[in-house]
DSSP file (Angstrom, degrees, kcal/mol; ACC not computed):
  #  RESIDUE AA STRUCTURE BP1 BP2  ACC     N-H-->O    O-->H-N    N-H-->O    O-->H-N    TCO  KAPPA ALPHA  PHI   PSI    X-CA   Y-CA   Z-CA
    1    1 A M              0   0    0      0, 0.0     2,-0.0     0, 0.0     0, 0.0   0.000 360.0 360.0 360.0 128.7   82.4  191.4  149.2
    2    2 A P        -     0   0    0      0, 0.0     2,-0.4     0, 0.0     0, 0.0  -0.335 360.0-115.6 -68.7 145.1   83.4  187.8  150.2
    3    3 A E        -     0   0    0     -2,-0.0     2,-0.3     1,-0.0     0, 0.0  -0.646  28.1-137.4 -80.4 131.4   81.3  186.1  152.8
    4    4 A T        -     0   0    0     -2,-0.4    -1,-0.0     1,-0.0     0, 0.0  -0.702  10.8-132.7 -92.7 142.7   83.2  185.3  156.0
    5    5 A Q        -     0   0    0     -2,-0.3     3,-0.1     1,-0.1    -1,-0.0  -0.702  24.1-113.0 -90.6 141.6   82.8  182.0  157.7
    6    6 A P        -     0   0    0      0, 0.0    -1,-0.1     0, 0.0     2,-0.0  -0.405  45.8 -90.2 -68.2 152.6   82.3  181.9  161.5
    7    7 A P        -     0   0    0      0, 0.0     2,-0.5     0, 0.0     0, 0.0  -0.334  38.5-127.4 -64.8 144.9   85.2  180.4  163.5
    8    8 A R        -     0   0    0     -3,-0.1     2,-0.4    -2,-0.0    -3,-0.0  -0.808  23.6-164.3 -94.4 131.3   85.0  176.6  164.1
    9    9 A F        -     0   0    0     -2,-0.5     2,-0.2     3,-0.0     3,-0.0  -0.915  22.4-115.4-114.6 142.7   85.4  175.5  167.6
   10   10 A S        -     0   0    0     -2,-0.4     2,-0.2     1,-0.1     0, 0.0  -0.505  38.2-106.9 -72.1 143.4   86.1  172.0  168.8
   11   11 A E        -     0   0    0     -2,-0.2     2,-0.4     1,-0.1    -1,-0.1  -0.498  28.9-121.9 -71.2 137.0   83.4  170.3  170.7
   12   12 A L        -     0   0    0     -2,-0.2     2,-0.4    -3,-0.0    -1,-0.1  -0.680  27.4-134.1 -77.6 130.5   84.0  169.9  174.4
   13   13 A L        -     0   0    0     -2,-0.4     2,-0.2   104,-0.1   104,-0.1  -0.731  13.9-132.5 -91.1 131.5   83.8  166.2  175.3
   14   14 A T    >   -     0   0    0     -2,-0.4     3,-1.2   102,-0.3   102,-0.2  -0.582   8.4-134.0 -84.5 146.1   81.9  165.3  178.4
   15   15 A A  T 3  S+     0   0    0      1,-0.2     3,-0.1    -2,-0.2    -1,-0.1   0.627  99.6  68.5 -72.7 -13.1   83.4  163.0  180.9
   16   16 A S  T 3  S+     0   0    0      1,-0.2     2,-0.7    21,-0.0    -1,-0.2   0.560  86.8  70.4 -85.6  -6.0   80.1  161.0  181.2
   17   17 A R  S <  S+     0   0    0     -3,-1.2    99,-2.6    99,-0.2     2,-0.3  -0.700  72.3 115.1-112.9  79.3   80.4  159.6  177.6
   18   18 A F  E     -A  115   0A   0     -2,-0.7     2,-0.4    97,-0.2    97,-0.2  -0.939  42.1-159.9-139.3 164.5   83.3  157.1  177.7
   19   19 A Y  E     -A  114   0A   0     95,-2.8    95,-2.9    -2,-0.3     2,-0.6  -0.980  11.1-147.8-144.5 130.5   83.8  153.4  177.3
   20   20 A L  E     -A  113   0A   0     -2,-0.4     2,-0.7    93,-0.2    13,-0.3  -0.896  10.5-157.8-103.5 121.0   86.8  151.5  178.5
   21   21 A E  E     +A  112   0A   0     91,-2.9    91,-2.4    -2,-0.6     2,-0.4  -0.873  21.5 163.5-100.6 116.2   87.7  148.5  176.3
   22   22 A L  E     -A  111   0A   0     -2,-0.7    10,-1.6    11,-0.3     2,-0.6  -0.927  17.2-164.9-136.1 107.8   89.7  145.9  178.1
   23   23 A S        -     0   0    0     87,-0.7     2,-0.3    -2,-0.4    87,-0.2  -0.841  12.6-178.6 -99.5 124.2   90.0  142.5  176.6
   24   24 A L    >   -     0   0    0     -2,-0.6     3,-1.7    85,-0.1     2,-0.1  -0.913  34.1-101.9-123.6 147.0   91.2  139.7  178.9
   25   25 A T  T 3  S+     0   0    0     -2,-0.3     3,-0.1     1,-0.3    84,-0.0  -0.443 109.9  24.3 -62.2 134.4   91.9  136.0  178.4
   26   26 A G  T 3  S+     0   0    0      1,-0.3    -1,-0.3    -2,-0.1     2,-0.1   0.481  89.7 142.5  87.9   2.4   89.0  134.0  179.8
   27   27 A G    <   -     0   0    0     -3,-1.7    -1,-0.3     1,-0.1     5,-0.1  -0.417  46.9-147.6 -77.0 154.1   86.5  136.8  179.5
   28   28 A N  S    S+     0   0    0      4,-0.1     2,-0.2    -2,-0.1    -1,-0.1   0.692  75.7  58.3 -92.1 -21.5   82.9  136.1  178.5
   29   29 A D  S    S-     0   0    0      1,-0.1     3,-0.2     3,-0.0    -2,-0.1  -0.636  86.1-114.7-110.3 164.8   82.2  139.3  176.6
   30   30 A T  S    S+     0   0    0      1,-0.3     2,-0.5    -2,-0.2    -1,-0.1   0.948 116.8  27.1 -61.1 -48.7   83.8  141.0  173.6
   31   31 A A  S    S-     0   0    0      1,-0.1    -1,-0.3    -8,-0.1    -8,-0.2  -0.977  85.5-145.2-112.5 129.1   84.8  143.8  176.0
   32   32 A D  S    S+     0   0    0    -10,-1.6     2,-0.3    -2,-0.5    60,-0.1   0.688  70.3  14.1 -72.9 -19.2   85.2  142.5  179.5
   33   33 A A        -     0   0    0    -13,-0.3     2,-0.5   -11,-0.2   -11,-0.3  -0.990  47.0-153.0-158.7 145.6   84.0  145.6  181.3
   34   34 A T        -     0   0    0     -2,-0.3     2,-0.3    51,-0.1    51,-0.3  -0.992  34.0-150.0-112.7 124.0   82.1  148.9  181.1
   35   35 A F        -     0   0    0     -2,-0.5    49,-0.3    49,-0.1   -17,-0.1  -0.725  21.0-153.5-105.2 146.2   83.4  151.1  183.9
   36   36 A L  S    S+     0   0    0     47,-2.2     2,-0.3    -2,-0.3    48,-0.2   0.766  85.1  16.7 -79.5 -28.8   81.6  153.9  185.8
   37   37 A E  E     -D   83   0B   0     46,-1.9    46,-2.6     2,-0.0     2,-0.4  -1.000  57.3-169.1-151.1 143.6   84.8  155.7  186.5
   38   38 A C  E     +D   82   0B   0     -2,-0.3     2,-0.3    44,-0.2    44,-0.2  -0.994  15.6 174.3-135.2 125.5   88.4  155.8  185.3
   39   39 A R  E     +D   81   0B   0     42,-2.6    42,-3.1    -2,-0.4     3,-0.1  -0.943  49.7  44.6-130.0 153.0   91.2  157.7  187.2
   40   40 A G        +     0   0    0     -2,-0.3     2,-2.5    40,-0.2    38,-0.2   0.564  48.8 148.3  99.2   9.4   94.9  158.0  186.7
   41   41 A F        +     0   0    0     -3,-0.1     2,-0.4    40,-0.1    -1,-0.2  -0.519  38.4 136.8 -74.4  82.7   95.4  158.5  183.0
   42   42 A K        -     0   0    0     -2,-2.5    36,-2.6    36,-0.2     2,-0.4  -0.991  34.2-179.3-139.9 128.3   98.4  160.7  183.8
   43   43 A R  E     +G   77   0C   0     -2,-0.4     2,-0.3    34,-0.2    34,-0.2  -0.966  12.1 176.7-121.4 143.5  101.9  160.9  182.2
   44   44 A S  E     -G   76   0C   0     32,-2.3    32,-3.2    -2,-0.4     2,-0.5  -0.956  21.1-138.2-142.4 161.7  104.5  163.2  183.5
   45   45 A Q  E     -G   75   0C   0     -2,-0.3    30,-0.2    30,-0.2    29,-0.1  -0.985  20.1-129.3-125.6 128.6  108.1  163.9  182.7
   46   46 A D  E     -     0   0C   0     28,-3.2    27,-2.9    -2,-0.5     2,-0.5  -0.296  19.4-129.1 -67.2 157.8  110.8  164.6  185.3
   47   47 A V  E     -G   72   0C   0     25,-0.2     2,-0.5    26,-0.1    -1,-0.1  -0.960  17.6-158.8-110.9 123.1  113.0  167.6  185.1
   48   48 A A  E     -G   71   0C   0     23,-2.9    23,-2.9    -2,-0.5     2,-0.6  -0.875   7.5-150.2-101.3 131.9  116.7  167.0  185.3
   49   49 A E  E     -G   70   0C   0     -2,-0.5     2,-0.5    21,-0.2    21,-0.2  -0.897   6.8-161.2-107.0 125.5  118.8  170.0  186.2
   50   50 A I  E     -G   69   0C   0     19,-3.3    19,-2.8    -2,-0.6     2,-0.5  -0.890   3.8-160.0-105.9 131.8  122.3  170.3  184.9
   51   51 A C  E     +G   68   0C   0     -2,-0.5     2,-0.3    17,-0.2    17,-0.2  -0.945  18.7 163.9-114.3 127.8  124.8  172.6  186.7
   52   52 A E  E     -G   67   0C   0     15,-2.6    15,-3.3    -2,-0.5     2,-0.6  -0.963  35.2-123.0-140.4 158.7  127.9  173.8  184.9
   53   53 A V  E     -G   66   0C   0     -2,-0.3    13,-0.2    13,-0.2    11,-0.1  -0.906  25.4-149.6-105.6 119.9  130.4  176.5  185.3
   54   54 A A  E     -     0   0C   0     11,-3.5    11,-0.4    -2,-0.6     0, 0.0  -0.520  21.5-119.6 -84.3 155.0  130.8  178.8  182.3
   55   55 A P  E    S+     0   0C   0      0, 0.0     2,-0.1     0, 0.0    -1,-0.1   0.741  84.8  97.0 -68.8 -21.9  134.2  180.4  181.6
   56   56 A Q  E    S-     0   0C   0      9,-0.1     9,-2.0     8,-0.1     2,-0.2  -0.417  76.7-122.3 -72.3 142.9  132.9  184.0  182.0
   57   57 A Q  E     -G   64   0C   0      7,-0.2     2,-0.4    -2,-0.1     7,-0.2  -0.500  20.5-150.4 -80.8 153.5  133.4  185.7  185.3
   58   58 A W    >   -     0   0    0      5,-0.7     3,-2.1    -2,-0.2     5,-0.1  -0.992  54.5 -42.4-130.5 126.7  130.4  187.0  187.2
   59   59 A A  T 3  S-     0   0    0     -2,-0.4    -2,-0.0     1,-0.3     6,-0.0  -0.337 119.9 -27.0  55.1-128.0  130.5  190.0  189.5
   60   60 A K  T 3  S+     0   0    0     -3,-0.0    -1,-0.3    -2,-0.0     2,-0.1   0.258 100.6 129.7-100.9  11.9  133.6  189.8  191.6
   61   61 A A    <   -     0   0    0     -3,-2.1    -3,-0.1     1,-0.1     4,-0.1  -0.368  52.7-148.4 -67.2 144.6  134.0  186.0  191.5
   62   62 A K  S    S+     0   0    0     -5,-0.1     2,-0.2     2,-0.1    -1,-0.1   0.662  80.4  54.5 -87.4 -17.4  137.4  184.7  190.5
   63   63 A S  S    S-     0   0    0      1,-0.2    -5,-0.7    -5,-0.1    -9,-0.1  -0.488 100.1 -72.0-107.3-177.8  135.9  181.6  188.8
   64   64 A G  E     -G   57   0C   0     -7,-0.2     2,-0.3    -2,-0.2    -7,-0.2  -0.068  54.2 -87.8 -71.1 172.1  133.3  181.3  186.1
   65   65 A R  E     -     0   0C   0     -9,-2.0   -11,-3.5   -11,-0.4     2,-0.5  -0.598  37.4-123.1 -81.8 138.4  129.6  181.8  186.4
   66   66 A V  E     -G   53   0C   0     -2,-0.3     2,-0.4   -13,-0.2   -13,-0.2  -0.714  29.9-169.8 -84.0 127.1  127.4  178.9  187.4
   67   67 A I  E     -G   52   0C   0    -15,-3.3   -15,-2.6    -2,-0.5     2,-0.5  -0.972   7.7-157.5-121.9 132.4  124.7  178.2  184.9
   68   68 A R  E     -G   51   0C   0     -2,-0.4     2,-0.4   -17,-0.2   -17,-0.2  -0.922   9.0-171.5-111.0 132.1  121.8  175.8  185.5
   69   69 A T  E     -G   50   0C   0    -19,-2.8   -19,-3.3    -2,-0.5     2,-0.5  -0.974  13.1-144.9-123.5 135.6  120.0  174.2  182.6
   70   70 A K  E     +G   49   0C   0     -2,-0.4   -21,-0.2   -21,-0.2   -23,-0.0  -0.864  23.6 174.2-101.7 131.4  116.8  172.2  182.8
   71   71 A V  E     -G   48   0C   0    -23,-2.9   -23,-2.9    -2,-0.5     2,-0.1  -0.917  39.6 -85.6-131.6 158.0  116.3  169.2  180.4
   72   72 A P  E     -G   47   0C   0      0, 0.0   -25,-0.2     0, 0.0     3,-0.1  -0.387  47.9-176.5 -64.6 138.3  113.7  166.5  180.1
   73   73 A G  E     -     0   0C   0    -27,-2.9   -26,-0.1     1,-0.3     2,-0.0  -0.057  42.1 -23.8-109.6-146.6  114.2  163.5  182.3
   74   74 A N  E     -     0   0C   0    -29,-0.1   -28,-3.2    -2,-0.1     2,-0.4  -0.331  58.3-130.5 -68.2 147.0  112.4  160.2  182.7
   75   75 A T  E     -G   45   0C   0    -30,-0.2     2,-0.4    -3,-0.1   -30,-0.2  -0.822  23.2-161.3 -96.8 138.5  108.8  159.8  181.7
   76   76 A K  E     -G   44   0C   0    -32,-3.2   -32,-2.3    -2,-0.4     2,-0.5  -0.936   9.4-156.3-122.4 144.6  106.4  158.3  184.2
   77   77 A T  E     -G   43   0C   0     -2,-0.4   -34,-0.2   -34,-0.2    80,-0.2  -0.985  19.4-136.2-118.1 127.3  102.9  156.7  183.8
   78   78 A E        -     0   0    0    -36,-2.6    79,-0.2    -2,-0.5   -36,-0.2  -0.332  29.3 -95.4 -74.8 159.6  100.6  156.6  186.8
   79   79 A N        -     0   0    0     77,-0.1     2,-0.4   -38,-0.1    77,-0.2  -0.442  38.5-127.0 -68.9 151.6   98.5  153.5  187.7
   80   80 A I  E     - E   0 155B   0     75,-2.7    75,-3.2    -2,-0.1     2,-0.5  -0.884  15.0-152.8-105.4 133.3   94.9  153.5  186.3
   81   81 A V  E     -DE  39 154B   0    -42,-3.1   -42,-2.6    -2,-0.4     2,-0.4  -0.932  10.7-167.0-109.5 124.0   92.0  153.0  188.7
   82   82 A L  E     -DE  38 153B   0     71,-3.1    71,-2.7    -2,-0.5     2,-0.4  -0.923   3.8-173.0-113.0 132.0   88.9  151.4  187.2
   83   83 A R  E     +DE  37 152B   0    -46,-2.6   -47,-2.2    -2,-0.4   -46,-1.9  -0.976  13.7 152.5-126.9 139.6   85.5  151.4  189.0
   84   84 A R  E     - E   0 151B   0     67,-2.2    67,-3.1    -2,-0.4     2,-0.3  -0.972  51.0 -82.7-153.7 165.8   82.3  149.7  188.0
   85   85 A G  E     - E   0 150B   0     -2,-0.3    65,-0.3   -51,-0.3   -51,-0.1  -0.601  59.1-106.7 -70.5 133.4   79.2  148.1  189.3
   86   86 A M        -     0   0    0     63,-3.5     2,-0.2    -2,-0.3    63,-0.2  -0.345  41.7-175.5 -66.0 141.1   80.0  144.5  190.4
   87   87 A T        -     0   0    0      2,-0.3    -1,-0.0    -3,-0.0    -3,-0.0  -0.647  42.7 -99.2-122.2-178.0   78.7  141.8  188.1
   88   88 A N  S    S+     0   0    0     -2,-0.2     2,-0.2     2,-0.0    -2,-0.1   0.466  85.4 116.4 -84.6   0.3   78.7  138.0  188.4
   89   89 A S        -     0   0    0      1,-0.1    -2,-0.3   -57,-0.1     4,-0.2  -0.487  49.4-164.8 -68.9 135.3   81.7  137.9  186.0
   90   90 A M     >  +     0   0    0     -2,-0.2     4,-3.2     1,-0.1     5,-0.3   0.330  60.8 104.9 -98.4   4.1   84.9  136.5  187.6
   91   91 A T  H  > S+     0   0    0      1,-0.2     4,-2.2     2,-0.2     5,-0.2   0.908  81.2  42.6 -57.4 -50.3   87.2  137.8  184.8
   92   92 A L  H  > S+     0   0    0      2,-0.2     4,-2.3     1,-0.2    -1,-0.2   0.916 117.0  47.9 -65.6 -42.0   88.7  140.7  186.7
   93   93 A W  H  > S+     0   0    0     -4,-0.2     4,-2.9     1,-0.2    -2,-0.2   0.927 111.9  49.7 -62.8 -44.5   89.2  138.7  189.9
   94   94 A N  H  X S+     0   0    0     -4,-3.2     4,-2.2     2,-0.2    -1,-0.2   0.877 109.2  52.4 -62.6 -37.6   90.7  135.8  187.9
   95   95 A W  H  X S+     0   0    0     -4,-2.2     4,-1.7    -5,-0.3    -1,-0.2   0.945 112.1  45.4 -61.8 -48.4   93.1  138.2  186.2
   96   96 A F  H  X S+     0   0    0     -4,-2.3     4,-2.6     1,-0.2    -2,-0.2   0.917 111.7  52.6 -59.6 -44.7   94.2  139.6  189.6
   97   97 A A  H  X S+     0   0    0     -4,-2.9     4,-1.8     1,-0.2    -1,-0.2   0.865 106.3  53.1 -63.1 -37.7   94.5  136.1  191.0
   98   98 A Q  H  <>S+     0   0    0     -4,-2.2     5,-2.3     2,-0.2    -1,-0.2   0.895 111.3  45.9 -64.8 -40.0   96.8  134.9  188.2
   99   99 A V  H ><5S+     0   0    0     -4,-1.7     3,-1.8     1,-0.2     5,-0.5   0.921 111.4  52.5 -67.0 -43.3   99.1  137.9  188.8
  100  100 A E  H 3<5S+     0   0    0     -4,-2.6    -2,-0.2     1,-0.3    -1,-0.2   0.826 103.2  58.9 -60.9 -32.3   99.1  137.2  192.5
  101  101 A A  T 3<5S-     0   0    0     -4,-1.8    -1,-0.3    -5,-0.2    -2,-0.2   0.422 127.0 -99.3 -79.1   1.8  100.0  133.6  191.8
  102  102 A G  T < 5S+     0   0    0     -3,-1.8     3,-0.3    -5,-0.1    -3,-0.2   0.545  95.0 113.0  96.6   7.7  103.2  134.8  190.1
  103  103 A K    >>< +     0   0    0     -5,-2.3     3,-0.9     1,-0.2     4,-0.6  -0.072  30.1 126.6-101.8  34.4  102.1  134.6  186.5
  104  104 A W  G >4  +     0   0    0     -5,-0.5     3,-1.0     1,-0.3     4,-0.3   0.839  65.3  61.8 -64.7 -32.7  102.1  138.3  185.8
  105  105 A G  G 34 S+     0   0    0     -3,-0.3     3,-0.5     1,-0.3    -1,-0.3   0.823 107.2  45.5 -62.0 -30.7  104.4  138.1  182.8
  106  106 A E  G <4 S+     0   0    0     -3,-0.9    -1,-0.3     1,-0.2    -2,-0.2   0.569 108.7  59.2 -84.9 -10.2  101.7  136.0  181.0
  107  107 A Q    <<  +     0   0    0     -3,-1.0     2,-0.2    -4,-0.6    -1,-0.2   0.303  67.1 130.4-106.1   8.1   98.9  138.3  182.1
  108  108 A L        -     0   0    0     -3,-0.5     2,-0.3    -4,-0.3    24,-0.2  -0.458  37.5-174.1 -65.4 130.5  100.1  141.6  180.5
  109  109 A R  E     - B   0 131A   0     22,-2.2    22,-3.9    -2,-0.2     2,-0.3  -0.910  19.8-143.2-129.6 153.3   97.1  143.2  178.6
  110  110 A D  E     +     0   0A   0     -2,-0.3   -87,-0.7   -87,-0.2     2,-0.3  -0.781  28.4 159.8-108.1 157.4   96.5  146.1  176.3
  111  111 A G  E     -AB  22 128A   0     17,-2.2    17,-2.7    -2,-0.3     2,-0.3  -0.942  26.1-127.0-162.1-177.7   93.4  148.2  176.3
  112  112 A S  E     -AB  21 127A   0    -91,-2.4   -91,-2.9    -2,-0.3     2,-0.5  -0.998   5.1-147.5-144.2 143.7   91.8  151.5  175.3
  113  113 A L  E     -AB  20 126A   0     13,-2.7    13,-2.6    -2,-0.3     2,-0.4  -0.975  26.4-167.2-106.4 121.8   89.8  154.3  176.9
  114  114 A V  E     -AB  19 125A   0    -95,-2.9   -95,-2.8    -2,-0.5     2,-0.4  -0.935   6.9-161.2-116.1 131.8   87.5  155.8  174.3
  115  115 A I  E     -AB  18 124A   0      9,-2.8     8,-2.8    -2,-0.4     9,-1.8  -0.936  10.5-157.6-114.2 134.4   85.6  159.0  174.7
  116  116 A Y  E     - B   0 122A   0    -99,-2.6  -102,-0.3    -2,-0.4     6,-0.2  -0.720  12.1-125.3-109.9 156.5   82.5  159.8  172.6
  117  117 A D    >   -     0   0    0      4,-2.3     3,-1.8    -2,-0.3    -1,-0.1  -0.269  46.6 -85.9 -85.6-176.9   80.8  163.1  171.6
  118  118 A Q  T 3  S+     0   0    0      1,-0.3    -1,-0.1     2,-0.1  -105,-0.0   0.721 128.8  57.2 -66.5 -20.9   77.1  163.7  172.2
  119  119 A A  T 3  S-     0   0    0      2,-0.1    -1,-0.3     3,-0.0     3,-0.1   0.431 119.5-108.2 -88.6   0.8   76.2  162.0  168.9
  120  120 A G  S <  S+     0   0    0     -3,-1.8     2,-0.4     1,-0.3    -2,-0.1   0.642  73.3 139.3  83.9  14.7   77.9  158.8  170.0
  121  121 A Q        -     0   0    0      1,-0.1    -4,-2.3     2,-0.0    -1,-0.3  -0.763  61.2-106.3 -94.6 137.9   80.9  159.2  167.6
  122  122 A E  E     +B  116   0A   0     -2,-0.4    -6,-0.2    -6,-0.2     3,-0.1  -0.413  46.2 162.7 -62.5 128.8   84.4  158.4  168.8
  123  123 A Q  E     +     0   0A   0     -8,-2.8     2,-0.3     1,-0.4    -7,-0.2   0.628  60.4  23.3-121.4 -26.3   86.4  161.6  169.4
  124  124 A A  E     -B  115   0A   0     -9,-1.8    -9,-2.8     2,-0.0     2,-0.4  -0.999  58.0-173.1-145.8 141.5   89.3  160.6  171.6
  125  125 A R  E     -B  114   0A   0     -2,-0.3    38,-2.6   -11,-0.2    39,-1.1  -0.994   5.4-169.3-139.4 130.3   91.2  157.4  172.2
  126  126 A F  E     -BC 113 162A   0    -13,-2.6   -13,-2.7    -2,-0.4     2,-0.4  -0.983  12.5-159.4-116.2 120.1   93.9  156.6  174.7
  127  127 A N  E     -BC 112 161A   0     34,-2.4    34,-2.4    -2,-0.5     2,-0.4  -0.827   5.6-165.3 -98.5 137.6   95.6  153.2  174.3
  128  128 A F  E     -BC 111 160A   0    -17,-2.7   -17,-2.2    -2,-0.4     2,-0.3  -0.931   5.4-152.1-121.6 151.3   97.5  151.6  177.1
  129  129 A Q  E     + C   0 159A   0     30,-2.2    29,-2.0    -2,-0.4    30,-0.9  -0.889  61.9   8.5-125.5 150.4  100.0  148.8  176.9
  130  130 A K  E    S+     0   0A   0     -2,-0.3     2,-0.2    27,-0.2    28,-0.2   0.895  75.2 175.4  53.4  53.5  101.2  146.0  179.2
  131  131 A A  E     +B  109   0A   0    -22,-3.9   -22,-2.2    26,-0.2    26,-0.2  -0.622   9.3 172.8 -88.5 147.3   98.7  146.4  182.0
  132  132 A W  E     -F  156   0B   0     24,-1.8    24,-2.8    -2,-0.2     2,-0.2  -0.976  35.5-102.7-151.1 145.4   98.4  144.1  185.0
  133  133 A P  E     +F  155   0B   0      0, 0.0    22,-0.3     0, 0.0     3,-0.1  -0.463  32.6 172.2 -76.5 137.1   96.3  144.4  188.2
  134  134 A V  E     +     0   0B   0     20,-3.1     2,-0.3     1,-0.3    21,-0.2   0.576  69.8  21.5-112.8 -18.8   98.0  145.6  191.4
  135  135 A R  E     -F  154   0B   0     19,-1.4    19,-2.8     2,-0.0     2,-0.4  -0.969  55.7-167.7-154.6 135.3   94.9  146.0  193.6
  136  136 A Y  E     -F  153   0B   0     -2,-0.3     2,-0.4    17,-0.2    17,-0.2  -0.989  14.9-179.0-122.0 131.6   91.4  144.6  193.7
  137  137 A T  E     -F  152   0B   0     15,-2.8    15,-3.2    -2,-0.4     2,-0.4  -0.997  16.6-162.1-135.1 134.5   88.7  146.1  196.0
  138  138 A A  E     -F  151   0B   0     -2,-0.4    13,-0.2    13,-0.2     3,-0.1  -0.955  35.1-112.7-108.4 134.8   85.1  145.3  196.6
  139  139 A A        -     0   0    0     11,-2.8    10,-0.0    -2,-0.4    -1,-0.0  -0.190  40.2 -87.4 -63.6 156.7   83.1  148.1  198.3
  140  140 A D        -     0   0    0      1,-0.1     2,-0.3     9,-0.0    10,-0.2  -0.318  46.8-139.2 -60.1 147.4   81.8  147.6  201.8
  141  141 A V        -     0   0    0     -3,-0.1     2,-0.3     8,-0.1    -1,-0.1  -0.849  20.7-178.9-114.7 150.7   78.4  146.0  201.9
  142  142 A S    >   -     0   0    0     -2,-0.3     3,-1.2     1,-0.1    -2,-0.0  -0.979  28.9-141.6-147.1 132.9   75.4  146.7  204.1
  143  143 A A  T 3  S+     0   0    0     -2,-0.3    -1,-0.1     1,-0.2    -2,-0.0   0.730 105.7  55.6 -65.3 -21.0   72.0  145.0  204.2
  144  144 A K  T 3  S+     0   0    0     -3,-0.0    -1,-0.2     2,-0.0     2,-0.2   0.593  91.1  95.1 -86.1 -11.8   70.4  148.4  204.7
  145  145 A S    <   -     0   0    0     -3,-1.2    -3,-0.1     1,-0.1    -4,-0.0  -0.477  50.1-169.4 -86.1 150.6   71.9  149.9  201.6
  146  146 A T        +     0   0    0     -2,-0.2    -1,-0.1     2,-0.1     3,-0.1   0.209  52.4 121.1-114.2  10.5   70.4  150.2  198.1
  147  147 A D  S    S-     0   0    0      1,-0.1     2,-0.3     3,-0.0    -2,-0.0  -0.315  72.9 -99.9 -72.1 156.8   73.6  151.3  196.5
  148  148 A I        -     0   0    0      1,-0.1     2,-0.4    -2,-0.0    -1,-0.1  -0.571  39.7-111.0 -72.6 137.7   75.2  149.4  193.7
  149  149 A E        -     0   0    0     -2,-0.3   -63,-3.5   -63,-0.2     2,-0.4  -0.592  37.7-144.2 -70.6 128.7   78.1  147.1  194.8
  150  150 A I  E     -E   85   0B   0     -2,-0.4   -11,-2.8   -65,-0.3     2,-0.4  -0.817  13.5-162.8-105.3 135.7   81.3  148.6  193.4
  151  151 A E  E     -EF  84 138B   0    -67,-3.1   -67,-2.2    -2,-0.4     2,-0.4  -0.956  11.3-166.9-113.2 131.5   84.3  146.7  192.2
  152  152 A E  E     -EF  83 137B   0    -15,-3.2   -15,-2.8    -2,-0.4     2,-0.4  -0.969   7.3-174.5-125.7 136.6   87.5  148.6  191.8
  153  153 A L  E     -EF  82 136B   0    -71,-2.7   -71,-3.1    -2,-0.4     2,-0.5  -0.994   9.5-158.4-131.3 126.4   90.7  147.5  190.0
  154  154 A E  E     -EF  81 135B   0    -19,-2.8   -20,-3.1    -2,-0.4   -19,-1.4  -0.911  16.8-169.3-102.6 128.1   94.0  149.3  190.0
  155  155 A I  E     -EF  80 133B   0    -75,-3.2   -75,-2.7    -2,-0.5     2,-0.4  -0.947  18.3-138.6-121.4 138.8   96.2  148.4  187.1
  156  156 A A  E     - F   0 132B   0    -24,-2.8   -24,-1.8    -2,-0.4     2,-0.4  -0.768  24.7-166.0 -86.4 136.3   99.8  149.3  186.4
  157  157 A V        -     0   0    0     -2,-0.4   -27,-0.2   -26,-0.2   -26,-0.2  -0.967  24.2-144.1-125.6 143.2  100.5  150.2  182.8
  158  158 A E  S    S-     0   0    0    -29,-2.0     2,-0.3    -2,-0.4   -28,-0.1   0.921  80.4 -24.9 -69.4 -42.7  103.8  150.5  181.1
  159  159 A T  E     -C  129   0A   0    -30,-0.9   -30,-2.2    -3,-0.1     2,-0.3  -0.985  52.5-155.4-160.6 160.1  102.6  153.4  179.0
  160  160 A F  E     -C  128   0A   0     -2,-0.3     2,-0.3   -32,-0.2   -32,-0.2  -0.990  12.6-172.1-141.6 148.8   99.6  155.1  177.5
  161  161 A V  E     -C  127   0A   0    -34,-2.4   -34,-2.4    -2,-0.3     2,-0.6  -0.977  27.1-121.6-137.8 147.9   99.3  157.4  174.5
  162  162 A R  E     +C  126   0A   0     -2,-0.3   -36,-0.2   -36,-0.2    -2,-0.0  -0.823  30.3 174.3 -88.5 122.4   96.5  159.5  172.9
  163  163 A V              0   0    0    -38,-2.6   -37,-0.2    -2,-0.6    -1,-0.1   0.568 360.0 360.0-107.9 -12.5   96.0  158.2  169.4
  164  164 A Q              0   0    0    -39,-1.1   -38,-0.1     0, 0.0    -2,-0.1   0.296 360.0 360.0-144.6 360.0   93.0  160.3  168.4
């Protein structure tokens, strides 16, 4: 009698094991930032509804039957929000300042969000293209707090795709 193999299940990837690779001009490090949180990796597709009148009659109507068909419309990519503990690096601020000064066309950047399994092996990669910062935020500060100062950057991206 042949031996049966148990079913193979894909490992569930935990959200706490990721690394965002974002290389910017003027950065001091190979990867300019390690982020605590990433939000907004979302693509959606609009639904376009087409309405047409078919030649067949319906019920007691004297004209044709109205038929509605749904087809794919425009694809949208949401902005990505990146949060990290603030460092003394000025790279993200300088990137934002260059866009604010009107040089956004020269500041478009590509990057990747990489998610690892528990063994530290890359399991999923999302590449984004033509990103530029739209909002920079530094968290409120308090002399009584022991929290890490948080730096947040919202970037507009033209598109992102899952490549692995």
